[in-house]
N, C-alpha and C positions, 0 to 999 in steps of 0.2 A: 513205549517209545514216545517221546515228546512230539507234538504235531510238527514242530519246526524240522526235526530230523526226518520225519516222514516226507515232508515237502522237499528237503534236500535230496533224499534218496530218489524220489520221483523225478526230480529235475536231472539227476545224474543218469538215471535209466533212459530218460528221453534223449539226453545228449548222446549216449552210447548208441541208441537206436538210429538217430539221425546220422551220426558219423559213420556207422557201419553198414546200415541197410539203405536208408534214404540218404545217399551220399551227397555231401555238399559239393556240388559240381562246379568246376572251374568254368571260366567264361566260354570256352570253346564247346564244352558239353551243353551248357545252357543254350548255345546257338543251335546245336543239333536237336536239342529238345524242342525248341521253338519250331524247327523245320520238320518235326515229326520223324526224325531219322533214328534208327536203333543204334545203341552202342553198348559196350561191355565194360563193367566196372568190377573191381575185386570186392568180393563180399566179406572176406576175412583173410587171414594169413595163409590159409590152405591153398595149395596149388590148383585144386579142382573147384574151389569155391568162387565161382564166377556168377555175377548177377547181370543178366541181359536186360537192358532197359528199353522198352518199346514205348516211346512217348505217345500219349493219347490226350493231347491238350484240350480237345473239344469236349464240351459238356454233353453227356449222353443220359442225363438224369430226367429229361423231360418226357412227356407222353410219347408212346410209340406211334408210328405212322399207321394210318388206316386209309390208304389211298385207293385209287381205282384198280390198280393191278391186284391188290389183295382180294378184292371181290371177284374180279374176272377169273383168276386162277381157281378160286374156290368154286365158282359157278361151273367152270369147265369140268373139274373133277366130279362134281355132283352130277352133271349132265351125262358124263361117261358111264357112271354107275346106274343112274336112273333109267337111261335109254338102252342099256345092255350093249355097250360098245367095247367092253373088255374082250380082248382076243381078236378084234376086228382090224382090218387094214385101214390105217388112218394117215392122212396127209396133214402135216402142220405147216402152215404158211407163215413166214417171218420168224423163223425159229431162233436165229442167231442171238446168243446171249440170254435166252429165256430158260428159266428153271422148269417150265411146264413140260417140254417133250420128254425129259428124263422121268418125270413123275408119271406121265401117261404110259411110257414104256414099262416102268416098274409095276404099274397096275396090270399089265398084260397086253396092252395094245401093241400092234406092230406098226411102228411110227416111221414115216418118211418125212424128214425135215427138208424144207426148201426155203432158201433165202438168197438174196442177191449178194450177200456178204459171206465170205469164207468163215466157217465155224468148225473147229477141230474137235467136235464132241464125239465121244465114243461111249456106247452103252448097249447092253443086250437089247434086242428087239428094236434097235434104232439105226436108221440109215440117214446120212446127211448128204444132200445134193445142193450144189450152188448154181444159181442162174436167175435170170430175170423172167418172171412169170409172163410179162407182156411180150417177151421175145422168144419164149420157149417153143421148140418145135414139137410137132405132134408125136414124134417117137419117144420123147422124154417121158411123157405121161400118156399112155393110151386112153382112149375114150372109156369112160365108165370103169375105172380101175381101182377106185377106193370106196370102201364101205362108209367112211365118214371123213370129214374135213374139220380141222380146227383153225380158225382165223381170228386170233386174239389181238385186237388193236393193231391190225396190219393193213387191212384193205384201204383205210383212210390215207395211207402214205403213198399208195401206188400212183405213179405218173407225176409225182412232184419232184423227183430227182434228189431227195434228201439223202438217200442211202446208195447213190450211184446208179439208180435205175433210170430207164429212159423217161424223158419228160413227155407226158401225154395228158391233155386237159381232162379227159374222162377216163383216166387210167384205172380208176376204181371200178367203173362199170365194165371196162374191157377185162380186167382181172377177174371180176366176179363171173363173167360169161365163161372164162376159161375154167374156173373152178367148177362151175355147173357141169361142164362137159366131162371132166374127169371123175365126177361123182356118179356112183351107180344109181340107177332108178330105185327110188325108195330109200336112198342113202340120206344120212343126216349131216348137217353142217352146224357146228358151234361157232357163232359169230358174235364178236363184241366190237363196238365202235363208239367214238365220242358222240354225244347226243345232246341236243338242246336247240339253240338258235343256229340255223344253217350258216356256215362260214367256211372259207378256205383260208387257213392261216399259213400262207405260202412262205417257205417250202416245207413247213412242218407237217401239217395234217389237215384233213377236212373235219368239220363238225356237221353231223347230219340232223335234219329235222324229219318229221314224219314223211313229207313228200319225197325228199331225196332218198330216204331209206327205202321207201316202197319201190322207188325206181331201181334202187340197187338190187333188191331181192326179187325182182319181177319173175313170176313163175314158180316161186318157192312158197311152201306152206309153213306158216309160223306155228310151231308146236308149243313153244314156251317162250316167255320174255319177262325180263326183270330190269329195273332201272336203279341205278345207284348214283348219288350225287352229293356235292357239298352244299346241302340246302340250308344248313344252320351255321356251320363253321367252315371257313375257307380251307380247302385241302383235306378235310376229314370227310370221307365218303360214307354214306349210309343208305339203306334202302329208301327209295322215294317213288313217287308216282310219275307217270309221263307228263302230267300237267305241271308238276313242280320243276321238271327239267327246263321248261321254257322260261322259267322265272330266274334261272341262275344268271348272275351278272358276269360281266367280263372279269371282274376282280376275282371271282371264284373259279373261273375257267369254264368248265363244262361238266356234264354228267356222262355216264356210260350206259349204253343199252346192251344187255346180254341176252342172247336168244338162241334157240335151237330151231333150225329150219329143216324141212324135208323136201327132197326132190321128188316130184310126182313119178309114179311108175311109167306113165306115158308123158314124155317131155319133148 
């Protein structure tokens, strides 16, 4: 077959493909496409041959994210396994919207989720409660009632009112005191916080330095700690040293400190 005929055939096939599958959309469908709204077009003459178009105009071909939450969640699961917390009674603070409680419950932990926001999550081994930790009464969580606590990027928000909680200047310290009370002697706490140069980015969150962090965890023993931060590329977190966290500029944001704490048997 002459090369010209091959080219004509290829152009014909392409026209058929565009007209039947990649439908030439009228103006109103282009508008829906730009707005990211799904619509249905006929795929062929068959009654059941419908093509549902879900516009995804954004480009997702770039590098995948490697942010602080990726490291925090991986660290938490690692700590649960390493420190033998599977099957234990665990309180997760600030659960609303998080993937982590379901993962911990699936691992075998008996998880109680607590958040100031309503969260209609249902999963075996998982209980969801709603309330403000700073205003919680003693009957909600009896003293020394949990084997472990996970507090993943949550304590830094307490008392700033961002999530509808009560405003309190040292809400993080008050909240931590309450968490220590409900943790059993010898119990463990998995804690992660923004770390670097001390700052209160009101009403978003606090950033801790060593002095404020030590004040926060007063009376607790540090069993393990790791640091992650955007030390080379903004927004891309990777393991780093505590010294490097102090050098992170405002353009890069902050690092995170992940640690496992232990409540003394005599507290």
